[in-house]
Phi, psi and omega in degrees: 000132174275132175252133176247122180250124182238102173285135185218120176241108180051058182247033183300330183287338189234344186298326181296318182293325177293310183295321178298322179291319179295325186268348191295327186260020172294126185292157183299131179084357181253127175279136178299339180291338182292329184242327187230132180252111183255122179240117176260120180255102179279112184248115179062030184285139175241012180239202186265021182306311183297316181296317181295319179294315181296331181292347179283358171100189188291347177287352181235125174257134182249129176240132180246133174231150187281336188271131177279083183218120179295318181300313179296323179296319179296317180292323177296319176300320177299322180296331184259344182292152188252345186204184176225153000300160180242135185239124178259124189230127174289145186289340187264008176257179176226125177216145182266161178301322179297324179290324175298318179295323176296325179292321187277341183303312180295338183280347179264358178264106185293344182267353187283332185078001180275126181251342183211143180223162174208159182271167169291146180271144162238121183243102181287117187250359187302324184270005185268154174298156187298325180291326176294317178299318180297316180303311185287336174298326177279309186305318184292344183260359181287140184305314182295326180288320180291323189264336182280165179269354185278165176071020180244345179077004182214129169222130176249141182224150170281179177299316179294322177295321178298318180301326181288313183284337177295338180275354180288149175288164177293114183233147179298315180271067184297324181289323176295313179299319179295318179298315182288345180287346182245138175292157180309323181285348181262350182237156185212130168270116187275112186286347178269359178249142182232144173228139175265117179252113183279121183276164170297145182267338184246157177299319181300316180288328174299316180296321175304314181294321181288325175298315179300318180294320180294315179297315184290327176295319177299321179295316178301316183294333177293339180261004180252157169276156185303331183275355181284160184298150179232154177253011181291148176275130180259162174301324179298323178298316182290322178296319179297320178297317180293327176295323179285319185224080181301335181294347180272011184304310182296325178293323177295322176301316178296318180300314180295320178299319178295318181296317180294316179298318180293321179298318178296317181292337183271346187303314184298315181295320180293317179299320181277359184056039179270093180250024180243344181280118185259107177277107187258132176266124183273338185294333179288348181259011177280146178281000000 
């Protein structure tokens, strides 16, 4: 049985679209409980997240905890999950049941050596400000972004993969830490699986997200040795991109401006070792 764990903090606006997508392709006469165990962990919710999730029927189990903590929600989900492979899904993305099955298929092959998988991203940018669109045109082409499992809102792991990430400390960038926990030969981006990741629509919300990413990356690096892999973008990465696609020059300028602004905004939190303040962008949660 595949278990899907969904941590959700005040996600009433978006939890329904995710659950509907996961449940939509259940074949006639087949209960989603027969193959997939979905656990929604409402952590510190003050809205209708729990009620909306529970309304999706017996295929969804809802667990409520009082503390608003993603890490605690993930561990609580593990306590209630029934099987492996295990799939961790952010509440604000959209993925279908068929894509989850594509993700878990490599994890059931004991000879593959694959311990963790993630889907290809689809990032709808039509409703975004032009600078946000420019930023993502660059970001999506960076080597670490294309090859890593982070920034997709979904990571699936085998039992052995789960044992590895369960040993990680509580980190804000849980998906980045999980991605870096696996060697390239142990992780796989499954090109037949798709996830819709809704981006921030405004420049202000993009900067909030980038400040959070900068702070959380700094936290991850504090737990790494200097020789371990990094997901940071280098000047060499941007130069290589421009050599391939010179037309992206203006977009690279926007990307660098966002990175510099986020770095400045993150300095205070990093100095104070504040790795608990979650800067959330609300525009990505608009319908």
